[in-house]
C-alpha positions, 0 to 999 in steps of 0.5 A: 393697729395704725392710725395714718392721717394727712396733715393737712394746714391751713395757710396764716392768712387763711387762718387768721381770717376764720378765727377774725370772723370766728371771733366778732360772732362769738363777741358780738356783744363785745361792739354794743359796748361802744354804741352805748358808750355813743349814746351817752351823747343824749345826755350831754353832747359833745363830739367827744363820745362819738371819736372817742366809741371811734376809738375803741372799735379801733381798738377792740378790731385792732388790736382782735386781729393782732393777736391772731396774727400774733399768734400765726407768729408763735413758732410753738403755733406751727 
């Protein structure tokens, strides 16, 4: 018996978008960490709690996007 399939492939931009959305949905709890970090402002009022939590958000989203972008550039991915 011969099985024939169509080759279906997403564009790289579409794959990155869908994968990023799925990662954010599955790791929603990781986004609570910078919020908890910013709540230390109640204990010791200082603007650096908010600045460092913003940096955490940039690192979480930036590194996740960078990871997905670099995976699509890998020749084994294709």
